[in-house]
C-alpha positions as CSV (number, residue, x, y, z in Angstrom):
1,M,-15.3,-0.3,-2.8
2,L,-15.5,0.5,-6.4
3,V,-12.3,1.2,-8.0
4,R,-12.2,3.6,-10.8
5,P,-9.5,3.0,-13.3
6,R,-9.0,6.9,-14.5
7,K,-7.6,7.5,-10.9
8,V,-5.9,4.4,-10.4
9,L,-4.0,4.3,-13.5
10,P,-2.0,7.4,-13.5
11,T,-1.3,6.2,-9.8
12,V,0.4,3.3,-11.1
13,L,1.9,5.0,-13.6
14,M,3.5,7.5,-11.6
15,I,4.5,4.8,-9.0
16,C,6.4,2.8,-11.7
17,A,8.1,6.1,-13.1
18,A,9.2,6.9,-9.7
19,L,10.6,3.1,-9.1
20,Y,12.4,3.4,-12.2
21,A,13.9,7.1,-11.7
22,L,15.3,5.5,-8.3
23,K,17.0,2.5,-10.6
24,D,18.0,4.4,-13.5
25,P,18.2,8.6,-13.1
26,E,20.1,9.1,-16.2
27,G,17.5,6.8,-18.2
28,A,14.4,8.5,-16.6
29,A,15.6,11.9,-17.3
30,T,15.9,10.8,-21.0
31,I,12.5,9.5,-21.1
32,V,11.3,12.9,-19.0
33,K,13.3,15.1,-22.0
34,A,11.8,12.8,-25.0
35,A,8.2,13.0,-23.5
36,A,8.2,16.9,-23.0
37,H,9.9,17.0,-26.7
38,L,6.7,15.1,-28.0
39,V,4.2,17.2,-26.1
40,M,5.8,20.5,-27.3
41,S,5.8,19.3,-30.9
42,A,2.2,18.1,-30.5
43,S,1.2,21.4,-29.0
44,E,2.9,23.3,-32.0
45,S,1.3,21.1,-34.5
46,F,-2.4,21.5,-32.9
47,A,-1.8,25.3,-32.9
48,R,-0.8,25.0,-36.7
49,F,-4.0,23.2,-37.3
50,V,-6.3,25.2,-35.2
51,Q,-4.6,28.4,-37.2
52,T,-5.2,26.9,-40.6
53,V,-8.7,25.8,-39.9
54,S,-9.7,29.3,-38.7
55,N,-8.4,31.3,-41.7
């Protein structure tokens, strides 16, 4: 049976995140907020880059 790293890694990360969230809900919430902020910031930067390139 072949294991595909692209499918296994996200699953392992989700399990670790879920276990961490059970142990420390406040810390997990902080990490989720920081990750969401990072994604929003990156998407805004990417949108500005695309707009600059297209002009």
